[in-house]
N, CA, C and O atoms as CSV, one atom per row, in Angstrom:
chain,resi,resn,atom,element,x,y,z
A,1,MET,N,N,-12.344,-20.648,36.120
A,1,MET,CA,C,-11.186,-20.021,36.707
A,1,MET,C,C,-11.252,-18.512,36.472
A,1,MET,O,O,-11.393,-18.069,35.333
A,2,ASN,N,N,-11.152,-17.738,37.518
A,2,ASN,CA,C,-11.133,-16.280,37.406
A,2,ASN,C,C,-9.696,-15.775,37.273
A,2,ASN,O,O,-8.757,-16.361,37.811
A,3,ILE,N,N,-9.558,-14.689,36.554
A,3,ILE,CA,C,-8.271,-14.023,36.386
A,3,ILE,C,C,-8.270,-12.807,37.304
A,3,ILE,O,O,-9.248,-12.061,37.350
A,4,ASN,N,N,-7.181,-12.606,38.030
A,4,ASN,CA,C,-7.039,-11.407,38.849
A,4,ASN,C,C,-6.816,-10.232,37.891
A,4,ASN,O,O,-5.732,-10.078,37.328
A,5,SER,N,N,-7.843,-9.412,37.714
A,5,SER,CA,C,-7.820,-8.332,36.725
A,5,SER,C,C,-6.703,-7.331,36.974
A,5,SER,O,O,-6.053,-6.876,36.033
A,6,THR,N,N,-6.479,-6.990,38.225
A,6,THR,CA,C,-5.452,-6.001,38.552
A,6,THR,C,C,-4.057,-6.524,38.232
A,6,THR,O,O,-3.252,-5.828,37.614
A,7,LYS,N,N,-3.777,-7.750,38.655
A,7,LYS,CA,C,-2.453,-8.326,38.389
A,7,LYS,C,C,-2.227,-8.517,36.892
A,7,LYS,O,O,-1.128,-8.285,36.388
A,8,PHE,N,N,-3.273,-8.941,36.187
A,8,PHE,CA,C,-3.168,-9.128,34.746
A,8,PHE,C,C,-2.905,-7.792,34.046
A,8,PHE,O,O,-2.109,-7.724,33.109
A,9,GLY,N,N,-3.571,-6.739,34.500
A,9,GLY,CA,C,-3.362,-5.405,33.936
A,9,GLY,C,C,-1.953,-4.898,34.179
A,9,GLY,O,O,-1.320,-4.350,33.276
A,10,ILE,N,N,-1.458,-5.079,35.400
A,10,ILE,CA,C,-0.098,-4.629,35.723
A,10,ILE,C,C,0.928,-5.431,34.923
A,10,ILE,O,O,1.882,-4.861,34.393
A,11,ALA,N,N,0.740,-6.745,34.834
A,11,ALA,CA,C,1.671,-7.578,34.068
A,11,ALA,C,C,1.690,-7.175,32.596
A,11,ALA,O,O,2.751,-7.135,31.972
A,12,SER,N,N,0.538,-6.881,32.054
A,12,SER,CA,C,0.462,-6.452,30.655
A,12,SER,C,C,1.124,-5.094,30.460
A,12,SER,O,O,1.837,-4.882,29.479
A,13,GLY,N,N,0.889,-4.178,31.390
A,13,GLY,CA,C,1.525,-2.865,31.316
A,13,GLY,C,C,3.039,-2.962,31.391
A,13,GLY,O,O,3.747,-2.278,30.652
A,14,LEU,N,N,3.534,-3.807,32.279
A,14,LEU,CA,C,4.982,-3.989,32.398
A,14,LEU,C,C,5.564,-4.647,31.149
A,14,LEU,O,O,6.651,-4.277,30.703
A,15,THR,N,N,4.852,-5.614,30.587
A,15,THR,CA,C,5.310,-6.262,29.357
A,15,THR,C,C,5.386,-5.258,28.211
A,15,THR,O,O,6.375,-5.231,27.478
A,16,ALA,N,N,4.363,-4.443,28.053
A,16,ALA,CA,C,4.368,-3.419,27.001
A,16,ALA,C,C,5.495,-2.421,27.228
A,16,ALA,O,O,6.117,-1.963,26.270
A,17,SER,N,N,5.763,-2.082,28.481
A,17,SER,CA,C,6.843,-1.144,28.803
A,17,SER,C,C,8.209,-1.712,28.424
A,17,SER,O,O,9.052,-1.006,27.871
A,18,ILE,N,N,8.419,-2.980,28.723
A,18,ILE,CA,C,9.682,-3.626,28.369
A,18,ILE,C,C,9.861,-3.651,26.853
A,18,ILE,O,O,10.939,-3.344,26.343
A,19,LEU,N,N,8.805,-4.016,26.140
A,19,LEU,CA,C,8.882,-4.042,24.677
A,19,LEU,C,C,9.121,-2.646,24.115
A,19,LEU,O,O,9.869,-2.496,23.149
A,20,TRP,N,N,8.504,-1.627,24.696
A,20,TRP,CA,C,8.694,-0.242,24.256
A,20,TRP,C,C,10.146,0.184,24.432
A,20,TRP,O,O,10.723,0.813,23.545
A,21,LEU,N,N,10.736,-0.158,25.572
A,21,LEU,CA,C,12.130,0.204,25.821
A,21,LEU,C,C,13.076,-0.519,24.864
A,21,LEU,O,O,14.030,0.078,24.365
A,22,ILE,N,N,12.816,-1.789,24.609
A,22,ILE,CA,C,13.636,-2.539,23.658
A,22,ILE,C,C,13.545,-1.911,22.273
A,22,ILE,O,O,14.560,-1.728,21.600
A,23,CYS,N,N,12.348,-1.587,21.856
A,23,CYS,CA,C,12.139,-0.962,20.551
A,23,CYS,C,C,12.848,0.391,20.476
A,23,CYS,O,O,13.475,0.705,19.464
A,24,SER,N,N,12.753,1.184,21.530
A,24,SER,CA,C,13.399,2.497,21.554
A,24,SER,C,C,14.914,2.373,21.447
A,24,SER,O,O,15.554,3.165,20.756
A,25,VAL,N,N,15.488,1.389,22.125
A,25,VAL,CA,C,16.938,1.169,22.049
A,25,VAL,C,C,17.332,0.755,20.629
A,25,VAL,O,O,18.344,1.221,20.106
A,26,ILE,N,N,16.543,-0.111,20.013
A,26,ILE,CA,C,16.846,-0.523,18.638
A,26,ILE,C,C,16.759,0.666,17.689
A,26,ILE,O,O,17.576,0.782,16.775
A,27,VAL,N,N,15.789,1.549,17.887
A,27,VAL,CA,C,15.687,2.753,17.047
A,27,VAL,C,C,16.920,3.631,17.225
A,27,VAL,O,O,17.412,4.208,16.256
A,28,MET,N,N,17.424,3.737,18.450
A,28,MET,CA,C,18.631,4.536,18.697
A,28,MET,C,C,19.861,3.919,18.027
A,28,MET,O,O,20.706,4.633,17.487
A,29,VAL,N,N,19.954,2.585,18.068
A,29,VAL,CA,C,21.135,1.885,17.555
A,29,VAL,C,C,21.095,1.731,16.037
A,29,VAL,O,O,22.117,1.889,15.370
A,30,ALA,N,N,19.924,1.423,15.494
A,30,ALA,CA,C,19.797,1.154,14.057
A,30,ALA,C,C,18.571,1.862,13.485
A,30,ALA,O,O,17.589,1.212,13.126
A,31,PRO,N,N,18.625,3.189,13.400
A,31,PRO,CA,C,17.428,3.931,12.966
A,31,PRO,C,C,16.983,3.607,11.540
A,31,PRO,O,O,15.782,3.512,11.289
A,32,ALA,N,N,17.908,3.436,10.605
A,32,ALA,CA,C,17.521,3.172,9.214
A,32,ALA,C,C,16.814,1.821,9.089
A,32,ALA,O,O,15.814,1.701,8.381
A,33,MET,N,N,17.337,0.809,9.778
A,33,MET,CA,C,16.715,-0.508,9.727
A,33,MET,C,C,15.311,-0.461,10.318
A,33,MET,O,O,14.379,-1.033,9.753
A,34,MET,N,N,15.158,0.217,11.450
A,34,MET,CA,C,13.847,0.292,12.097
A,34,MET,C,C,12.853,1.101,11.266
A,34,MET,O,O,11.656,0.810,11.272
A,35,LEU,N,N,13.338,2.105,10.560
A,35,LEU,CA,C,12.459,2.875,9.680
A,35,LEU,C,C,11.933,1.981,8.566
A,35,LEU,O,O,10.760,2.059,8.201
A,36,SER,N,N,12.796,1.137,8.033
A,36,SER,CA,C,12.385,0.199,6.992
A,36,SER,C,C,11.402,-0.834,7.536
A,36,SER,O,O,10.399,-1.137,6.891
A,37,VAL,N,N,11.686,-1.372,8.713
A,37,VAL,CA,C,10.799,-2.369,9.332
A,37,VAL,C,C,9.432,-1.753,9.630
A,37,VAL,O,O,8.401,-2.376,9.378
A,38,THR,N,N,9.424,-0.535,10.164
A,38,THR,CA,C,8.169,0.150,10.466
A,38,THR,C,C,7.359,0.365,9.192
A,38,THR,O,O,6.145,0.159,9.184
A,39,GLY,N,N,8.021,0.776,8.125
A,39,GLY,CA,C,7.341,0.954,6.848
A,39,GLY,C,C,6.752,-0.342,6.335
A,39,GLY,O,O,5.627,-0.369,5.835
A,40,ASP,N,N,7.522,-1.426,6.463
A,40,ASP,CA,C,7.021,-2.734,6.023
A,40,ASP,C,C,5.801,-3.157,6.841
A,40,ASP,O,O,4.843,-3.699,6.290
A,41,MET,N,N,5.832,-2.915,8.135
A,41,MET,CA,C,4.711,-3.308,8.997
A,41,MET,C,C,3.454,-2.514,8.687
A,41,MET,O,O,2.345,-3.016,8.867
A,42,MET,N,N,3.613,-1.281,8.224
A,42,MET,CA,C,2.461,-0.423,7.950
A,42,MET,C,C,2.140,-0.345,6.457
A,42,MET,O,O,1.254,0.407,6.049
A,43,HIS,N,N,2.862,-1.124,5.640
A,43,HIS,CA,C,2.661,-1.142,4.187
A,43,HIS,C,C,2.851,0.253,3.588
A,43,HIS,O,O,2.084,0.686,2.728
A,44,MET,N,N,3.886,0.942,4.061
A,44,MET,CA,C,4.176,2.293,3.591
A,44,MET,C,C,5.678,2.429,3.355
A,44,MET,O,O,6.462,1.575,3.771
A,45,GLN,N,N,6.064,3.496,2.693
A,45,GLN,CA,C,7.479,3.796,2.489
A,45,GLN,C,C,7.881,4.969,3.376
A,45,GLN,O,O,7.411,6.089,3.177
A,46,PHE,N,N,8.739,4.720,4.343
A,46,PHE,CA,C,9.208,5.764,5.243
A,46,PHE,C,C,10.673,6.117,4.993
A,46,PHE,O,O,11.274,6.829,5.797
A,47,ASN,N,N,11.260,5.636,3.898
A,47,ASN,CA,C,12.695,5.805,3.661
A,47,ASN,C,C,13.124,7.270,3.630
A,47,ASN,O,O,14.242,7.579,4.041
A,48,GLY,N,N,12.285,8.170,3.162
A,48,GLY,CA,C,12.644,9.579,3.088
A,48,GLY,C,C,12.469,10.320,4.401
A,48,GLY,O,O,12.783,11.507,4.490
A,49,MET,N,N,11.981,9.647,5.401
A,49,MET,CA,C,11.734,10.288,6.691
A,49,MET,C,C,12.839,9.914,7.671
A,49,MET,O,O,13.747,9.155,7.331
A,50,GLY,N,N,12.763,10.432,8.851
A,50,GLY,CA,C,13.730,10.097,9.892
A,50,GLY,C,C,13.064,10.079,11.252
A,50,GLY,O,O,11.916,10.496,11.405
A,51,TRP,N,N,13.799,9.592,12.237
A,51,TRP,CA,C,13.287,9.533,13.604
A,51,TRP,C,C,13.664,10.807,14.342
A,51,TRP,O,O,14.719,11.385,14.083
A,52,ASN,N,N,12.832,11.237,15.235
A,52,ASN,CA,C,13.127,12.335,16.145
A,52,ASN,C,C,12.909,11.789,17.559
A,52,ASN,O,O,11.911,12.100,18.208
A,53,LEU,N,N,13.841,10.987,18.016
A,53,LEU,CA,C,13.709,10.278,19.278
A,53,LEU,C,C,14.387,11.072,20.384
A,53,LEU,O,O,15.588,11.339,20.324
A,54,THR,N,N,13.606,11.450,21.399
A,54,THR,CA,C,14.144,12.176,22.549
A,54,THR,C,C,13.853,11.382,23.822
A,54,THR,O,O,12.972,10.522,23.837
A,55,LEU,N,N,14.579,11.669,24.863
A,55,LEU,CA,C,14.341,11.011,26.141
A,55,LEU,C,C,12.938,11.319,26.643
A,55,LEU,O,O,12.264,10.440,27.180
A,56,TYR,N,N,12.499,12.553,26.472
A,56,TYR,CA,C,11.143,12.948,26.865
A,56,TYR,C,C,10.102,12.123,26.107
A,56,TYR,O,O,9.137,11.638,26.698
A,57,GLY,N,N,10.302,11.965,24.791
A,57,GLY,CA,C,9.379,11.189,23.973
A,57,GLY,C,C,9.345,9.723,24.382
A,57,GLY,O,O,8.278,9.109,24.410
A,58,VAL,N,N,10.497,9.167,24.696
A,58,VAL,CA,C,10.559,7.778,25.146
A,58,VAL,C,C,9.793,7.616,26.461
A,58,VAL,O,O,9.056,6.647,26.640
A,59,CYS,N,N,9.971,8.565,27.372
A,59,CYS,CA,C,9.273,8.498,28.668
A,59,CYS,C,C,7.760,8.643,28.513
A,59,CYS,O,O,7.000,7.909,29.144
A,60,ILE,N,N,7.324,9.576,27.685
A,60,ILE,CA,C,5.888,9.754,27.452
A,60,ILE,C,C,5.303,8.500,26.788
A,60,ILE,O,O,4.229,8.039,27.173
A,61,GLY,N,N,5.999,7.958,25.806
A,61,GLY,CA,C,5.549,6.734,25.158
A,61,GLY,C,C,5.490,5.568,26.131
A,61,GLY,O,O,4.573,4.748,26.072
A,62,LEU,N,N,6.465,5.494,27.023
A,62,LEU,CA,C,6.500,4.431,28.029
A,62,LEU,C,C,5.281,4.511,28.942
A,62,LEU,O,O,4.638,3.498,29.217
A,63,ILE,N,N,4.972,5.699,29.403
A,63,ILE,CA,C,3.802,5.895,30.272
A,63,ILE,C,C,2.512,5.570,29.513
A,63,ILE,O,O,1.621,4.904,30.040
A,64,ALA,N,N,2.428,6.046,28.280
A,64,ALA,CA,C,1.216,5.814,27.480
A,64,ALA,C,C,1.012,4.328,27.202
A,64,ALA,O,O,-0.100,3.825,27.360
A,65,TRP,N,N,2.055,3.620,26.793
A,65,TRP,CA,C,1.917,2.198,26.512
A,65,TRP,C,C,1.586,1.405,27.767
A,65,TRP,O,O,0.790,0.467,27.718
A,66,PHE,N,N,2.196,1.776,28.901
A,66,PHE,CA,C,1.878,1.096,30.158
A,66,PHE,C,C,0.390,1.267,30.472
A,66,PHE,O,O,-0.296,0.306,30.821
A,67,ALA,N,N,-0.097,2.498,30.343
A,67,ALA,CA,C,-1.496,2.785,30.681
A,67,ALA,C,C,-2.459,2.081,29.724
A,67,ALA,O,O,-3.414,1.441,30.163
A,68,VAL,N,N,-2.213,2.196,28.437
A,68,VAL,CA,C,-3.126,1.587,27.456
A,68,VAL,C,C,-3.134,0.064,27.587
A,68,VAL,O,O,-4.198,-0.556,27.588
A,69,ALA,N,N,-1.958,-0.531,27.695
A,69,ALA,CA,C,-1.893,-1.998,27.825
A,69,ALA,C,C,-2.497,-2.455,29.146
A,69,ALA,O,O,-3.219,-3.451,29.190
A,70,GLY,N,N,-2.205,-1.734,30.215
A,70,GLY,CA,C,-2.733,-2.115,31.525
A,70,GLY,C,C,-4.242,-2.015,31.604
A,70,GLY,O,O,-4.903,-2.931,32.093
A,71,ILE,N,N,-4.791,-0.915,31.128
A,71,ILE,CA,C,-6.247,-0.724,31.159
A,71,ILE,C,C,-6.935,-1.725,30.233
A,71,ILE,O,O,-7.973,-2.287,30.586
A,72,SER,N,N,-6.363,-1.950,29.053
A,72,SER,CA,C,-6.955,-2.907,28.111
A,72,SER,C,C,-6.969,-4.317,28.697
A,72,SER,O,O,-7.970,-5.026,28.590
A,73,ALA,N,N,-5.863,-4.721,29.314
A,73,ALA,CA,C,-5.794,-6.067,29.897
A,73,ALA,C,C,-6.721,-6.189,31.101
A,73,ALA,O,O,-7.363,-7.223,31.291
A,74,TRP,N,N,-6.792,-5.141,31.910
A,74,TRP,CA,C,-7.707,-5.154,33.058
A,74,TRP,C,C,-9.148,-5.320,32.569
A,74,TRP,O,O,-9.906,-6.117,33.121
A,75,LEU,N,N,-9.522,-4.565,31.529
A,75,LEU,CA,C,-10.874,-4.654,30.972
A,75,LEU,C,C,-11.129,-6.046,30.393
A,75,LEU,O,O,-12.196,-6.621,30.608
A,76,LEU,N,N,-10.170,-6.580,29.673
A,76,LEU,CA,C,-10.303,-7.917,29.109
A,76,LEU,C,C,-10.532,-8.955,30.209
A,76,LEU,O,O,-11.428,-9.792,30.093
A,77,ALA,N,N,-9.733,-8.906,31.268
A,77,ALA,CA,C,-9.881,-9.871,32.370
A,77,ALA,C,C,-11.209,-9.684,33.094
A,77,ALA,O,O,-11.850,-10.660,33.483
A,78,THR,N,N,-11.621,-8.434,33.276
A,78,THR,CA,C,-12.897,-8.167,33.939
A,78,THR,C,C,-14.062,-8.734,33.135
A,78,THR,O,O,-14.951,-9.378,33.693
A,79,ILE,N,N,-14.059,-8.499,31.835
A,79,ILE,CA,C,-15.129,-9.031,30.984
A,79,ILE,C,C,-15.085,-10.554,30.983
A,79,ILE,O,O,-16.125,-11.207,31.068
A,80,TYR,N,N,-13.888,-11.120,30.887
A,80,TYR,CA,C,-13.747,-12.588,30.905
A,80,TYR,C,C,-14.334,-13.167,32.188
A,80,TYR,O,O,-15.054,-14.165,32.145
A,81,ASN,N,N,-14.031,-12.549,33.326
A,81,ASN,CA,C,-14.554,-13.034,34.614
A,81,ASN,C,C,-16.074,-12.938,34.689
A,81,ASN,O,O,-16.720,-13.803,35.279
A,82,LYS,N,N,-16.645,-11.898,34.100
A,82,LYS,CA,C,-18.103,-11.713,34.114
A,82,LYS,C,C,-18.816,-12.756,33.242
A,82,LYS,O,O,-19.961,-13.118,33.515
A,83,LEU,N,N,-18.145,-13.228,32.210
A,83,LEU,CA,C,-18.749,-14.194,31.287
A,83,LEU,C,C,-18.800,-15.606,31.861
A,83,LEU,O,O,-19.427,-16.492,31.279
A,84,GLN,N,N,-18.160,-15.814,32.971
A,84,GLN,CA,C,-18.136,-17.174,33.557
A,84,GLN,C,C,-19.329,-17.416,34.429
A,84,GLN,O,O,-19.468,-18.499,34.997
């Protein structure tokens, strides 16, 4: 079975974009909790730091995550199809 690389890439990019927006909203609503969660995920202490979340930063991050996830998924599907 072949995977449509383009559709898989777009679906992955859209999924990453949705997750990015959800994460950004949570950071806006509960910054201290998210700082703690981020520190736990990276095995670091971020308690003394803070977020500098701007609309511009959210938009740039959204574009970057869409592109990275989309290209990565497209490449994954392309390689998978070639291996068959």
